[in-house]
C-alpha positions in Angstrom: -17.9 24.5 -15.1 -19.5 25.4 -18.5 -19.7 22.9 -21.3 -17.7 25.3 -23.6 -14.2 24.7 -22.1 -11.8 26.0 -24.7 -8.0 26.2 -24.5 -7.2 28.3 -27.6 -6.6 31.6 -25.7 -4.4 29.9 -23.1 -6.3 31.7 -20.3 -7.0 28.4 -18.7 -4.1 26.8 -16.8 -5.6 23.3 -16.9 -4.3 21.2 -19.8 -6.7 18.7 -21.3 -5.5 15.1 -21.8 -7.1 12.5 -24.0 -7.5 9.0 -22.6 -4.7 7.7 -24.8 -2.1 10.3 -23.8 0.3 9.4 -21.0 -0.3 11.9 -18.2 2.7 11.1 -16.0 5.8 12.9 -17.1 9.0 10.9 -17.7 11.0 13.0 -15.3 8.5 12.3 -12.5 8.7 8.6 -13.1 12.5 8.7 -13.1 12.4 10.5 -9.7 9.8 8.0 -8.4 12.1 5.1 -9.4 15.1 6.8 -7.8 13.1 7.2 -4.6 12.0 3.5 -4.7 15.6 2.5 -5.1 16.5 4.6 -2.1 13.7 3.1 0.0 14.8 -0.4 -1.0 18.2 0.3 0.7 16.5 1.5 4.0 16.8 -0.4 7.3 13.1 -1.2 7.3 13.4 -3.0 4.0 16.6 -4.8 5.1 14.9 -6.0 8.3 11.8 -7.1 6.2 14.0 -9.1 3.8 15.8 -10.8 6.6 12.5 -11.7 8.4 11.0 -12.9 5.1 14.1 -15.2 4.6 13.7 -16.6 8.1 10.0 -17.3 7.6 10.4 -18.9 4.2 13.2 -21.2 5.4 11.4 -22.3 8.6 9.9 -25.7 7.9 7.2 -25.7 10.6 6.0 -22.3 9.8 5.8 -23.1 6.0 4.0 -26.4 6.8 1.4 -24.5 8.9 0.9 -21.9 6.2 0.4 -24.7 3.7 -2.3 -26.3 5.9 -4.0 -23.0 6.3 -4.2 -22.4 2.5 -5.5 -26.0 2.0 -8.2 -25.4 4.6 -9.2 -22.0 3.0 -9.8 -23.9 -0.2 -11.9 -26.5 1.6 -14.1 -23.7 3.0 -14.8 -22.5 -0.5 -16.1 -26.0 -1.4 -18.3 -26.3 1.7 -19.6 -22.7 1.2 -20.6 -23.8 -2.3 -22.6 -26.7 -0.9 -24.1 -24.5 1.8 -22.6 -26.7 4.6 -22.4 -24.0 7.3 -21.4 -26.5 10.1 -18.3 -27.6 8.2 -17.5 -24.0 7.2 -17.6 -23.0 10.9 -15.5 -26.0 12.0 -12.8 -25.3 9.4 -12.8 -21.6 10.2 -12.1 -22.5 13.9 -9.3 -24.8 12.8 -7.8 -22.0 10.7 -8.0 -19.6 13.6 -6.2 -22.1 15.8 -3.5 -22.6 13.2 -3.1 -18.8 12.8 -2.7 -18.5 16.6 -0.1 -21.2 16.4 1.7 -19.2 13.7 1.7 -16.1 15.8 3.5 -17.9 18.6 6.6 -18.1 16.4 8.8 -15.1 17.1 9.9 -14.9 13.5 6.3 -14.5 12.3 5.9 -11.6 14.7 9.1 -10.1 13.4 7.9 -10.5 9.8 4.5 -8.9 10.5 6.2 -6.1 12.4 8.6 -5.5 9.5 5.7 -5.4 7.1 4.0 -2.8 9.2 7.2 -0.7 9.5 7.5 -0.6 5.7 3.8 0.3 5.3 4.3 3.1 7.8 7.4 4.3 6.0 5.5 4.4 2.6 2.5 6.2 4.2 4.9 8.7 5.7 6.5 9.4 2.3 3.1 9.6 0.5 2.0 12.0 3.1 5.0 14.3 2.7 4.5 14.3 -1.1 0.8 14.9 -0.8 1.2 17.7 1.8 4.0 19.4 -0.2 2.0 19.3 -3.4 -1.1 20.6 -1.6 0.9 23.5 -0.1 2.3 24.5 -3.6 -1.1 24.3 -5.1 -2.6 26.5 -2.4 0.1 29.0 -2.6 -0.1 29.2 -6.4 -3.9 29.3 -6.4 -3.8 32.0 -3.8 -6.3 30.3 -1.6 -4.2 31.0 1.5 -4.1 34.8 0.9 -7.2 35.3 3.1 -5.4 33.9 6.1 -3.8 36.8 8.1 -1.2 34.4 9.6 0.3 33.6 6.2 3.2 35.8 5.1 5.9 35.5 2.5 
């Protein structure tokens, strides 16, 4: 790429954007929001919301989470004072509490529903990425050399 990259003659298909300009087109954002709305009505999201509701209304689960958070703050203090023995002791206590949390079926449901949503989002991102890549390759003519490709 040379330092003299001019756009006056329009021979270059790459538009230049200044840092202050918004690069994302409004219509793309509108479609992204429509897609987000659609995703929020999916079964995966419904299951997640239900699991989240159960977890947040379960007293013992919430109490255990509160204790874990408190102990995590304690660790920061002991790390500051370089008290490795106490750090290790509290880390063990946290591990035991996390294991206790995982024994609750609703916690497993919640974690699984989170994974399902992440999987769904990764799938959608993959489809968008692959479709855009295909279009770029076709338009750039980089797949022309491939003898298996035909219109």
